[in-house]
C-alpha positions as CSV (number, residue, x, y, z in Angstrom):
1,X,18.8,-0.5,8.5
2,X,21.4,-1.9,10.8
3,X,18.7,-3.2,13.3
4,X,16.8,-4.6,10.3
5,X,19.8,-6.6,9.0
6,X,20.9,-7.8,12.2
7,X,17.5,-9.3,12.9
8,X,17.3,-10.8,9.4
9,X,20.9,-12.2,9.3
10,X,20.4,-13.9,12.6
11,X,16.8,-15.3,11.9
12,X,17.9,-17.0,8.5
13,X,21.5,-17.6,9.1
14,X,22.3,-16.0,5.7
15,X,24.1,-13.1,4.3
16,X,21.7,-10.0,3.8
17,X,22.2,-7.6,0.8
18,X,20.7,-4.6,2.4
19,X,18.7,-2.1,0.3
20,X,16.6,1.2,1.2
21,X,13.7,1.3,-1.5
22,X,12.5,5.2,-1.2
23,X,9.1,5.3,-2.9
24,X,9.0,9.1,-2.9
25,X,12.1,11.5,-2.7
26,X,15.2,9.9,-1.5
27,X,19.0,10.8,-1.5
28,X,21.1,11.1,-4.8
29,X,23.6,8.9,-3.2
30,X,23.5,5.2,-3.9
31,X,25.4,3.9,-0.7
32,X,25.1,5.2,3.1
33,X,26.9,4.3,6.1
34,X,26.1,3.8,9.9
35,X,29.0,3.7,12.3
36,X,29.2,3.2,15.7
37,X,31.4,4.2,18.2
38,X,32.5,4.1,21.8
39,X,35.1,5.2,24.5
40,X,36.5,7.1,20.9
41,X,36.9,3.8,19.2
42,X,35.0,2.9,15.9
43,X,33.2,-0.4,16.3
44,X,30.9,-0.8,13.6
45,X,30.8,0.2,9.9
46,X,27.8,-0.7,8.5
47,X,27.1,0.3,4.7
48,X,23.7,-0.4,2.6
49,X,22.3,1.0,-0.4
50,X,19.7,3.6,-1.4
51,X,17.4,3.3,-4.3
52,X,15.0,6.6,-4.8
53,X,12.7,5.4,-7.6
54,X,12.0,9.3,-8.4
55,X,15.4,9.5,-9.6
56,X,15.1,6.8,-12.2
57,X,13.7,7.0,-15.5
58,X,10.3,4.9,-16.1
59,X,11.0,4.1,-19.6
60,X,14.0,2.2,-18.8
61,X,12.4,-0.2,-16.4
62,X,9.2,-0.8,-18.0
63,X,10.4,-4.0,-19.6
64,X,12.7,-5.3,-16.8
65,X,10.0,-7.4,-15.1
66,X,6.4,-7.1,-13.7
67,X,7.4,-5.7,-10.5
68,X,9.9,-3.1,-12.8
69,X,6.9,-2.1,-15.0
70,X,4.8,-1.4,-11.5
71,X,7.7,0.3,-9.9
72,X,8.2,2.4,-13.0
73,X,5.1,4.2,-12.1
74,X,7.0,5.9,-9.1
75,X,10.0,6.8,-11.1
76,X,10.5,9.8,-13.0
77,X,8.4,10.6,-16.3
78,X,10.1,14.2,-17.0
79,X,11.7,12.9,-20.3
80,X,9.0,10.8,-21.3
81,X,7.5,11.7,-24.7
82,X,4.0,9.7,-24.8
83,X,3.0,9.3,-21.4
84,X,-0.2,7.6,-22.4
85,X,1.6,4.9,-24.1
86,X,4.0,4.3,-21.3
87,X,1.1,4.0,-19.0
88,X,-0.3,1.5,-21.2
89,X,2.9,-0.4,-21.7
90,X,3.3,-1.0,-17.9
91,X,-0.2,-2.6,-17.6
92,X,0.4,-4.7,-20.5
93,X,3.5,-5.9,-19.0
94,X,2.1,-6.9,-15.5
95,X,-1.1,-8.4,-17.5
96,X,0.9,-10.6,-19.6
97,X,3.1,-11.9,-17.2
98,X,2.7,-15.3,-15.8
99,X,2.1,-14.2,-12.1
100,X,-1.1,-15.5,-10.6
101,X,-4.1,-13.1,-10.4
102,X,-3.4,-11.7,-6.7
103,X,0.2,-10.8,-7.5
104,X,-1.4,-9.0,-10.7
105,X,-3.6,-6.9,-8.7
106,X,-1.4,-5.9,-6.5
107,X,0.9,-4.4,-9.3
108,X,-1.9,-2.9,-11.2
109,X,-3.0,-1.2,-7.8
110,X,0.7,0.4,-7.7
111,X,0.3,1.8,-11.4
112,X,-3.6,2.7,-11.0
113,X,-2.5,4.7,-7.9
114,X,0.5,6.2,-8.9
115,X,0.1,7.1,-12.4
116,X,-2.9,9.0,-12.9
117,X,-3.8,10.7,-16.3
118,X,-5.7,13.6,-16.9
119,X,-7.1,16.0,-19.4
120,X,-6.5,14.9,-23.1
121,X,-4.1,12.5,-21.7
122,X,-6.7,10.7,-19.7
123,X,-9.1,10.8,-23.0
124,X,-6.5,9.7,-25.2
125,X,-5.8,6.6,-22.9
126,X,-9.5,5.6,-22.8
127,X,-9.6,5.7,-26.8
128,X,-6.4,3.5,-26.9
129,X,-7.3,0.9,-24.6
130,X,-10.9,0.6,-25.7
131,X,-9.2,-1.3,-28.6
132,X,-9.5,-5.2,-29.3
133,X,-6.1,-5.8,-28.8
134,X,-6.1,-4.4,-25.3
135,X,-9.1,-6.5,-24.1
136,X,-6.9,-7.9,-21.3
137,X,-5.8,-4.7,-19.9
138,X,-9.5,-3.5,-19.5
139,X,-10.8,-6.6,-18.1
140,X,-7.7,-6.4,-15.5
141,X,-8.3,-2.4,-15.0
142,X,-12.4,-3.3,-14.5
143,X,-11.6,-6.1,-12.0
144,X,-9.2,-3.3,-10.0
145,X,-12.4,-0.9,-10.5
146,X,-14.5,-3.2,-8.9
147,X,-12.3,-4.3,-5.7
148,X,-11.8,-0.8,-5.1
149,X,-15.3,-0.1,-5.1
150,X,-16.0,-3.1,-3.0
151,X,-13.5,-2.0,-0.4
152,X,-14.8,1.5,-0.2
153,X,-18.4,-0.2,0.5
154,X,-17.2,-2.3,2.9
155,X,-14.8,0.4,4.9
156,X,-18.3,2.4,4.6
157,X,-20.3,-0.1,6.6
158,X,-17.4,-0.9,9.2
159,X,-17.5,2.9,10.1
160,X,-21.4,3.3,10.2
161,X,-21.3,0.2,12.7
162,X,-18.5,2.1,15.0
163,X,-20.3,5.5,14.8
164,X,-23.8,3.7,15.8
165,X,-21.8,1.9,18.5
166,X,-20.3,5.0,20.0
167,X,-23.7,6.8,19.8
168,X,-25.5,4.1,21.6
169,X,-22.5,3.8,24.3
170,X,-22.6,7.4,24.6
171,X,-25.9,7.7,25.2
172,X,-26.5,4.6,27.6
173,X,-23.3,5.4,29.8
174,X,-22.4,8.8,29.1
175,X,-19.0,10.0,28.2
176,X,-16.4,7.1,27.1
177,X,-13.1,6.6,28.4
178,X,-10.5,6.9,25.9
179,X,-9.7,3.5,25.9
180,X,-13.1,2.3,25.1
181,X,-13.4,4.8,22.1
182,X,-9.9,3.3,20.8
183,X,-10.9,-0.1,21.4
184,X,-14.0,0.1,19.0
185,X,-12.0,2.2,16.6
186,X,-9.9,-1.1,15.8
187,X,-12.7,-3.5,16.1
188,X,-13.6,-6.0,13.1
189,X,-17.0,-6.7,11.8
190,X,-17.5,-9.6,13.8
191,X,-16.3,-7.8,16.8
192,X,-18.8,-5.1,16.5
193,X,-21.6,-7.2,15.9
194,X,-21.0,-9.1,19.2
195,X,-21.0,-5.8,21.0
196,X,-24.0,-4.1,19.3
197,X,-26.0,-7.4,20.4
198,X,-24.9,-6.9,24.1
199,X,-25.5,-3.5,24.2
200,X,-29.4,-3.8,24.9
201,X,-29.0,-6.2,27.7
202,X,-25.8,-4.7,29.4
203,X,-26.0,-2.2,32.4
204,X,-22.1,-1.6,32.7
205,X,-19.3,-1.2,30.2
206,X,-17.6,-4.3,31.6
207,X,-20.3,-6.6,30.5
208,X,-19.5,-5.5,27.0
209,X,-16.4,-7.4,27.5
210,X,-14.4,-5.1,25.1
211,X,-11.1,-6.5,26.1
212,X,-9.4,-3.4,27.5
């Protein structure tokens, strides 16, 4: 935290208010300290605030802002009487905000990922959100689901290309060096396409120009 603080302070030349945001668990104390000493002398006392989301009551933060609504999905729901209504109110707060579609998607993704209903709650939620007055929430959730499926398909295609390339390289050149395997695992679709095109005519790994 002190290093991050120092970098930001030097970069922007402005005071920085340091806060450690814990998405899971986190300390009960809201203030933490970092000290440095040398030759028996204390040279530095750095204080920063800590916020453990899991210790905060979700219902109190839903209406604060779209960000607060999204982060409340990570907060405590122990005293929540109606989890279904709470989840719906989170999504409404984000959907009805004036944020652009990209930011709305990111915040909806937080809620969908960290506030999952099951059993009777899930069924009741589906019935409730299907009403006309929640049409905007329906559309955003459908968009989120479509993008999630699209990302899944894209990831599957890339993984298939990597596996195919590794099999072809192994068949042609034998056991591959660890550096080659690691490089292929980090390649983009365009890079994989390029190497797959070259593998038919390449006689050595060097000819593939893997950039190792």
